[in-house]
C-alpha positions in Angstrom: 49.9 -19.6 38.9 48.3 -18.6 35.7 47.3 -15.0 35.4 43.7 -15.9 34.5 43.2 -17.7 37.8 44.2 -14.7 39.9 41.5 -12.7 41.8 40.8 -9.5 39.8 42.5 -11.0 36.7 40.0 -9.1 34.5 42.3 -6.1 34.3 42.4 -5.2 37.9 46.0 -6.2 38.5 47.1 -5.9 42.1 43.5 -5.5 43.3 43.0 -9.0 44.7 43.6 -8.1 48.3 41.1 -5.1 48.0 38.5 -7.4 46.5 39.0 -10.0 49.2 38.7 -7.3 51.9 35.5 -5.9 50.4 34.0 -9.4 50.6 35.0 -9.6 54.3 33.5 -6.2 55.0 30.1 -7.1 53.7 30.2 -10.3 55.7 31.1 -8.4 58.9 28.2 -6.1 58.3 25.8 -9.0 58.1 27.2 -10.5 61.3 26.9 -7.1 63.0 23.3 -6.8 62.0 22.5 -10.3 63.4 24.4 -9.5 66.6 22.4 -6.2 67.1 19.1 -8.1 66.6 20.1 -10.7 69.2 21.1 -8.0 71.6 17.8 -6.2 71.1 15.9 -9.4 71.7 17.9 -10.0 74.9 17.2 -6.5 76.1 13.5 -6.9 75.3 13.3 -10.2 77.3 15.3 -8.7 80.2 13.0 -5.7 80.4 9.9 -7.9 80.1 11.1 -10.2 82.9 12.1 -7.3 85.1 8.5 -6.0 84.8 7.0 -9.3 85.8 9.3 -10.5 88.6 8.8 -9.2 92.1 11.3 -9.1 95.0 10.8 -7.5 98.4 7.3 -6.5 97.6 7.9 -4.7 94.3 8.8 -5.3 90.7 12.6 -5.8 90.2 12.6 -3.1 87.5 11.8 -0.6 90.2 15.0 -1.4 92.1 17.5 1.3 91.1 20.5 -1.0 90.4 18.6 -3.1 87.9 17.3 0.0 86.2 20.9 1.2 85.7 21.8 -2.1 84.2 18.9 -2.1 81.7 19.7 1.5 80.8 23.3 0.6 80.1 22.2 -2.4 78.0 19.8 -0.2 76.0 22.6 2.4 75.4 25.0 -0.4 74.2 22.4 -1.8 71.9 21.6 1.6 70.5 25.3 2.4 69.9 25.8 -1.0 68.2 22.8 -0.4 65.9 24.0 3.1 65.0 27.5 1.8 64.2 26.1 -1.0 62.0 23.7 1.4 60.2 26.3 4.1 59.5 29.3 1.9 58.7 28.2 0.8 55.1 28.1 4.5 54.0 31.7 5.2 55.1 33.1 4.1 51.7 31.2 4.0 48.4 31.3 0.9 46.3 33.2 2.8 43.6 36.0 3.8 46.0 38.6 1.0 45.6 41.6 3.2 46.3 41.4 2.6 50.1 40.3 -0.1 52.5 38.1 0.9 55.4 37.2 -2.2 57.4 33.7 -2.6 58.8 35.1 -3.6 62.1 35.5 -0.6 64.5 38.6 -2.1 66.0 
């Protein structure tokens, strides 16, 4: 392959993989942001429904087991949001000496 067709051919020899990974990282962050938004919407709908629906003479949100599930869901959404917000700052755009993926796995 001609040298001019390589990724990073503008003097960044051997940096093609790093450039490709940085593009994937920004895509992962966008997907994470969308997923957090969807999870928040699901939590909001679940909480709203739990406040409207009644069973055994009281709102289902007042049943202890469902309250625990909603609390766990809220904690998971909060953790996902915090991870998504803090991950972009882990490596600066000028730091091309290492690759730190946006995925926590």
